[in-house]
C-alpha positions in Angstrom: 64.7 42.9 30.0 61.4 41.5 31.2 58.6 40.5 28.8 55.2 41.6 29.4 52.2 39.4 28.4 49.3 40.8 26.5 46.9 38.0 27.5 46.7 35.0 29.8 47.7 32.5 27.0 50.8 34.6 26.2 51.6 34.8 30.0 51.4 30.9 30.1 53.7 30.5 27.2 56.3 32.8 28.4 56.1 31.1 32.0 56.4 27.6 30.3 59.5 28.9 28.4 61.1 30.3 31.6 60.4 27.2 33.8 61.2 24.5 31.1 63.9 22.0 31.9 67.3 22.4 30.0 67.3 21.2 26.4 69.7 18.4 27.1 67.3 17.0 29.9 64.4 17.3 27.5 66.3 15.4 24.9 67.2 12.6 27.4 63.6 12.3 28.5 62.3 12.2 24.9 64.9 9.5 24.0 63.9 7.3 26.9 60.3 7.6 26.2 60.6 6.8 22.5 63.5 4.3 22.6 62.4 0.6 22.7 63.2 -1.6 25.7 66.9 -2.5 25.4 68.5 -5.5 27.4 71.6 -3.5 28.3 73.3 -3.3 31.6 70.6 -2.3 34.3 70.7 1.2 35.6 72.4 1.7 39.0 70.0 0.9 41.9 67.7 -1.1 39.6 66.8 -4.7 40.2 66.3 -7.6 37.7 63.6 -10.0 37.8 65.9 -12.7 38.9 67.2 -10.5 41.8 63.6 -9.8 42.9 62.7 -13.4 42.9 66.0 -14.4 44.8 65.2 -11.6 47.5 61.6 -12.8 47.9 62.9 -16.4 48.4 65.5 -15.2 51.0 62.8 -13.1 52.8 60.3 -16.1 52.8 63.1 -18.3 54.3 63.8 -15.7 57.1 60.1 -15.3 57.7 59.7 -19.2 58.1 62.6 -19.3 60.5 61.2 -16.5 62.7 57.7 -17.8 62.5 58.6 -21.3 63.7 60.8 -20.2 66.6 
């Protein structure tokens, strides 16, 4: 049932196999890493550049209002 390691390198290989993420997670990570940047719908919780600029403008306006009062 349990495998015994003959040397340190074999122990590390066995440990890496035991604690590796599931295969489908590895495929997803590999696909994300190798896939070119796509202009699809943004992921949930992500912010586009336009959203960030809009938010910064709103914060600057609120800061100006609070600073002058």
